[in-house]
ChimeraX commands (.cxc) that place a marker at each C-alpha (Angstrom):
marker #1 position 55.02,1.23,94.47 radius 0.5
marker #1 position 52.86,2.36,91.56 radius 0.5
marker #1 position 49.80,4.32,92.60 radius 0.5
marker #1 position 46.44,2.76,91.86 radius 0.5
marker #1 position 44.23,4.70,89.44 radius 0.5
marker #1 position 41.24,6.35,91.07 radius 0.5
marker #1 position 38.94,4.54,88.63 radius 0.5
marker #1 position 39.79,1.27,86.93 radius 0.5
marker #1 position 37.76,-1.29,85.03 radius 0.5
marker #1 position 38.85,-4.68,86.32 radius 0.5
marker #1 position 36.59,-6.73,84.00 radius 0.5
marker #1 position 33.52,-6.28,81.85 radius 0.5
marker #1 position 31.41,-6.43,85.01 radius 0.5
marker #1 position 33.57,-4.79,87.69 radius 0.5
marker #1 position 34.93,-1.28,88.27 radius 0.5
marker #1 position 37.16,-0.36,91.22 radius 0.5
marker #1 position 36.73,3.13,92.67 radius 0.5
marker #1 position 39.50,4.21,95.02 radius 0.5
marker #1 position 38.11,5.84,98.18 radius 0.5
marker #1 position 40.67,8.69,98.02 radius 0.5
marker #1 position 41.29,8.20,101.77 radius 0.5
marker #1 position 44.96,7.15,102.03 radius 0.5
marker #1 position 46.22,6.05,105.41 radius 0.5
marker #1 position 48.07,3.33,107.33 radius 0.5
marker #1 position 45.03,0.99,107.31 radius 0.5
marker #1 position 43.62,1.94,103.89 radius 0.5
marker #1 position 46.99,2.25,102.10 radius 0.5
marker #1 position 46.22,4.22,98.90 radius 0.5
marker #1 position 42.52,4.26,99.80 radius 0.5
marker #1 position 39.62,1.93,100.43 radius 0.5
marker #1 position 38.75,-0.22,97.43 radius 0.5
marker #1 position 35.07,0.13,96.48 radius 0.5
marker #1 position 33.56,-1.91,93.66 radius 0.5
marker #1 position 30.74,-1.22,91.21 radius 0.5
marker #1 position 29.47,-4.57,89.91 radius 0.5
marker #1 position 27.04,-5.57,87.18 radius 0.5
marker #1 position 26.40,-5.63,83.46 radius 0.5
marker #1 position 23.03,-3.89,83.23 radius 0.5
marker #1 position 21.80,-0.37,83.89 radius 0.5
marker #1 position 21.27,-1.18,87.58 radius 0.5
marker #1 position 24.40,-2.03,89.54 radius 0.5
marker #1 position 25.58,-3.13,92.96 radius 0.5
marker #1 position 28.12,-1.08,94.93 radius 0.5
marker #1 position 30.28,-3.08,97.30 radius 0.5
marker #1 position 30.95,-0.80,100.27 radius 0.5
marker #1 position 30.14,2.89,100.41 radius 0.5
marker #1 position 33.51,4.43,101.27 radius 0.5
marker #1 position 34.46,6.87,104.01 radius 0.5
marker #1 position 32.71,10.16,104.71 radius 0.5
marker #1 position 34.48,13.43,104.08 radius 0.5
marker #1 position 36.23,12.54,100.81 radius 0.5
marker #1 position 34.44,14.51,98.07 radius 0.5
marker #1 position 36.92,13.45,95.38 radius 0.5
marker #1 position 35.74,9.84,95.78 radius 0.5
marker #1 position 32.06,10.87,95.62 radius 0.5
marker #1 position 32.78,12.94,92.49 radius 0.5
marker #1 position 34.66,10.05,90.84 radius 0.5
marker #1 position 31.83,7.61,91.56 radius 0.5
marker #1 position 29.16,10.06,90.38 radius 0.5
marker #1 position 31.09,10.73,87.19 radius 0.5
marker #1 position 31.43,7.00,86.51 radius 0.5
marker #1 position 27.69,6.47,87.02 radius 0.5
marker #1 position 26.89,9.27,84.56 radius 0.5
marker #1 position 29.45,8.12,81.98 radius 0.5
marker #1 position 28.18,4.53,82.12 radius 0.5
marker #1 position 24.53,5.69,82.30 radius 0.5
marker #1 position 23.90,3.37,85.26 radius 0.5
marker #1 position 22.38,3.60,88.73 radius 0.5
marker #1 position 23.13,1.85,92.00 radius 0.5
marker #1 position 20.30,-0.49,93.02 radius 0.5
marker #1 position 21.95,-2.00,96.11 radius 0.5
marker #1 position 24.92,-1.26,98.34 radius 0.5
marker #1 position 26.49,-4.26,100.04 radius 0.5
marker #1 position 28.34,-3.39,103.22 radius 0.5
marker #1 position 31.10,-5.92,103.92 radius 0.5
marker #1 position 31.68,-4.72,107.48 radius 0.5
marker #1 position 30.89,-1.79,109.73 radius 0.5
marker #1 position 34.22,0.11,109.62 radius 0.5
marker #1 position 33.88,3.82,108.89 radius 0.5
marker #1 position 35.80,3.54,105.59 radius 0.5
marker #1 position 33.20,1.06,104.32 radius 0.5
marker #1 position 29.95,2.68,105.47 radius 0.5
marker #1 position 30.73,6.31,106.37 radius 0.5
marker #1 position 30.05,7.81,102.94 radius 0.5
marker #1 position 26.39,6.77,102.87 radius 0.5
marker #1 position 25.51,10.33,103.97 radius 0.5
marker #1 position 27.85,11.86,101.38 radius 0.5
marker #1 position 26.42,9.70,98.59 radius 0.5
marker #1 position 22.75,10.58,99.24 radius 0.5
marker #1 position 22.83,13.48,96.76 radius 0.5
marker #1 position 24.15,11.16,94.03 radius 0.5
marker #1 position 20.93,9.13,93.98 radius 0.5
marker #1 position 18.46,11.16,91.98 radius 0.5
marker #1 position 15.71,8.69,91.15 radius 0.5
marker #1 position 15.74,6.16,93.96 radius 0.5
marker #1 position 17.77,5.42,97.07 radius 0.5
marker #1 position 19.58,2.09,96.87 radius 0.5
marker #1 position 18.87,-0.61,99.44 radius 0.5
marker #1 position 21.75,-1.22,101.87 radius 0.5
marker #1 position 22.50,-4.92,102.34 radius 0.5
marker #1 position 24.60,-6.37,105.12 radius 0.5
marker #1 position 24.82,-9.30,107.48 radius 0.5
marker #1 position 23.41,-8.55,110.94 radius 0.5
marker #1 position 25.97,-7.92,113.63 radius 0.5
marker #1 position 26.21,-10.61,116.27 radius 0.5
marker #1 position 28.34,-8.68,118.78 radius 0.5
marker #1 position 26.31,-5.47,119.20 radius 0.5
marker #1 position 23.16,-3.98,117.64 radius 0.5
marker #1 position 23.59,-2.45,114.17 radius 0.5
marker #1 position 24.03,1.30,114.04 radius 0.5
marker #1 position 21.12,3.08,112.36 radius 0.5
marker #1 position 21.55,3.96,108.70 radius 0.5
marker #1 position 21.32,7.56,107.52 radius 0.5
marker #1 position 17.78,8.75,106.79 radius 0.5
marker #1 position 16.36,7.59,103.46 radius 0.5
marker #1 position 18.12,4.23,103.30 radius 0.5
marker #1 position 16.40,0.89,103.82 radius 0.5
marker #1 position 18.30,-2.06,105.26 radius 0.5
marker #1 position 18.09,-5.61,103.93 radius 0.5
marker #1 position 19.72,-8.12,106.26 radius 0.5
marker #1 position 21.69,-10.71,104.35 radius 0.5
marker #1 position 21.61,-14.46,104.95 radius 0.5
marker #1 position 24.20,-17.14,104.22 radius 0.5
marker #1 position 24.21,-18.23,100.55 radius 0.5
marker #1 position 21.87,-15.40,99.50 radius 0.5
marker #1 position 22.05,-14.37,95.84 radius 0.5
marker #1 position 22.06,-10.61,95.25 radius 0.5
marker #1 position 20.02,-9.51,92.22 radius 0.5
marker #1 position 18.91,-6.16,90.87 radius 0.5
marker #1 position 15.60,-5.44,89.14 radius 0.5
marker #1 position 16.82,-5.86,85.59 radius 0.5
marker #1 position 18.80,-9.11,86.08 radius 0.5
marker link #1:1,2 radius 0.2
marker link #1:2,3 radius 0.2
marker link #1:3,4 radius 0.2
marker link #1:4,5 radius 0.2
marker link #1:5,6 radius 0.2
marker link #1:6,7 radius 0.2
marker link #1:7,8 radius 0.2
marker link #1:8,9 radius 0.2
marker link #1:9,10 radius 0.2
marker link #1:10,11 radius 0.2
marker link #1:11,12 radius 0.2
marker link #1:12,13 radius 0.2
marker link #1:13,14 radius 0.2
marker link #1:14,15 radius 0.2
marker link #1:15,16 radius 0.2
marker link #1:16,17 radius 0.2
marker link #1:17,18 radius 0.2
marker link #1:18,19 radius 0.2
marker link #1:19,20 radius 0.2
marker link #1:20,21 radius 0.2
marker link #1:21,22 radius 0.2
marker link #1:22,23 radius 0.2
marker link #1:23,24 radius 0.2
marker link #1:24,25 radius 0.2
marker link #1:25,26 radius 0.2
marker link #1:26,27 radius 0.2
marker link #1:27,28 radius 0.2
marker link #1:28,29 radius 0.2
marker link #1:29,30 radius 0.2
marker link #1:30,31 radius 0.2
marker link #1:31,32 radius 0.2
marker link #1:32,33 radius 0.2
marker link #1:33,34 radius 0.2
marker link #1:34,35 radius 0.2
marker link #1:35,36 radius 0.2
marker link #1:36,37 radius 0.2
marker link #1:37,38 radius 0.2
marker link #1:38,39 radius 0.2
marker link #1:39,40 radius 0.2
marker link #1:40,41 radius 0.2
marker link #1:41,42 radius 0.2
marker link #1:42,43 radius 0.2
marker link #1:43,44 radius 0.2
marker link #1:44,45 radius 0.2
marker link #1:45,46 radius 0.2
marker link #1:46,47 radius 0.2
marker link #1:47,48 radius 0.2
marker link #1:48,49 radius 0.2
marker link #1:49,50 radius 0.2
marker link #1:50,51 radius 0.2
marker link #1:51,52 radius 0.2
marker link #1:52,53 radius 0.2
marker link #1:53,54 radius 0.2
marker link #1:54,55 radius 0.2
marker link #1:55,56 radius 0.2
marker link #1:56,57 radius 0.2
marker link #1:57,58 radius 0.2
marker link #1:58,59 radius 0.2
marker link #1:59,60 radius 0.2
marker link #1:60,61 radius 0.2
marker link #1:61,62 radius 0.2
marker link #1:62,63 radius 0.2
marker link #1:63,64 radius 0.2
marker link #1:64,65 radius 0.2
marker link #1:65,66 radius 0.2
marker link #1:66,67 radius 0.2
marker link #1:67,68 radius 0.2
marker link #1:68,69 radius 0.2
marker link #1:69,70 radius 0.2
marker link #1:70,71 radius 0.2
marker link #1:71,72 radius 0.2
marker link #1:72,73 radius 0.2
marker link #1:73,74 radius 0.2
marker link #1:74,75 radius 0.2
marker link #1:75,76 radius 0.2
marker link #1:76,77 radius 0.2
marker link #1:77,78 radius 0.2
marker link #1:78,79 radius 0.2
marker link #1:79,80 radius 0.2
marker link #1:80,81 radius 0.2
marker link #1:81,82 radius 0.2
marker link #1:82,83 radius 0.2
marker link #1:83,84 radius 0.2
marker link #1:84,85 radius 0.2
marker link #1:85,86 radius 0.2
marker link #1:86,87 radius 0.2
marker link #1:87,88 radius 0.2
marker link #1:88,89 radius 0.2
marker link #1:89,90 radius 0.2
marker link #1:90,91 radius 0.2
marker link #1:91,92 radius 0.2
marker link #1:92,93 radius 0.2
marker link #1:93,94 radius 0.2
marker link #1:94,95 radius 0.2
marker link #1:95,96 radius 0.2
marker link #1:96,97 radius 0.2
marker link #1:97,98 radius 0.2
marker link #1:98,99 radius 0.2
marker link #1:99,100 radius 0.2
marker link #1:100,101 radius 0.2
marker link #1:101,102 radius 0.2
marker link #1:102,103 radius 0.2
marker link #1:103,104 radius 0.2
marker link #1:104,105 radius 0.2
marker link #1:105,106 radius 0.2
marker link #1:106,107 radius 0.2
marker link #1:107,108 radius 0.2
marker link #1:108,109 radius 0.2
marker link #1:109,110 radius 0.2
marker link #1:110,111 radius 0.2
marker link #1:111,112 radius 0.2
marker link #1:112,113 radius 0.2
marker link #1:113,114 radius 0.2
marker link #1:114,115 radius 0.2
marker link #1:115,116 radius 0.2
marker link #1:116,117 radius 0.2
marker link #1:117,118 radius 0.2
marker link #1:118,119 radius 0.2
marker link #1:119,120 radius 0.2
marker link #1:120,121 radius 0.2
marker link #1:121,122 radius 0.2
marker link #1:122,123 radius 0.2
marker link #1:123,124 radius 0.2
marker link #1:124,125 radius 0.2
marker link #1:125,126 radius 0.2
marker link #1:126,127 radius 0.2
marker link #1:127,128 radius 0.2
marker link #1:128,129 radius 0.2
marker link #1:129,130 radius 0.2
marker link #1:130,131 radius 0.2
marker link #1:131,132 radius 0.2
view
């Protein structure tokens, strides 16, 4: 099996950032996506806490592309998809992104780390950033 690159541009609008957290459930690492074509982007999933190489790779990509993250969409509440919110806080210099997710129906949502605001998603909602 060929290893996935830690950063790869999948299209003109999508970058994949490998979470650098290999394991039996994550394989080579959680796939995290930076999406958008303007200066403000959407991050799909936040990654797992405790993996500074991932945070460094994402921060480097943001600087190289001269972009910011406006929203973070959380696909589900597993630690490898939401855990790095705390680790990423120092990467957001100007403004904290809004965290978007569907409300849980089985149990109450866990609180987000301090500084983040939660936007509950609805079916068929369109996600936009300020400069769309």
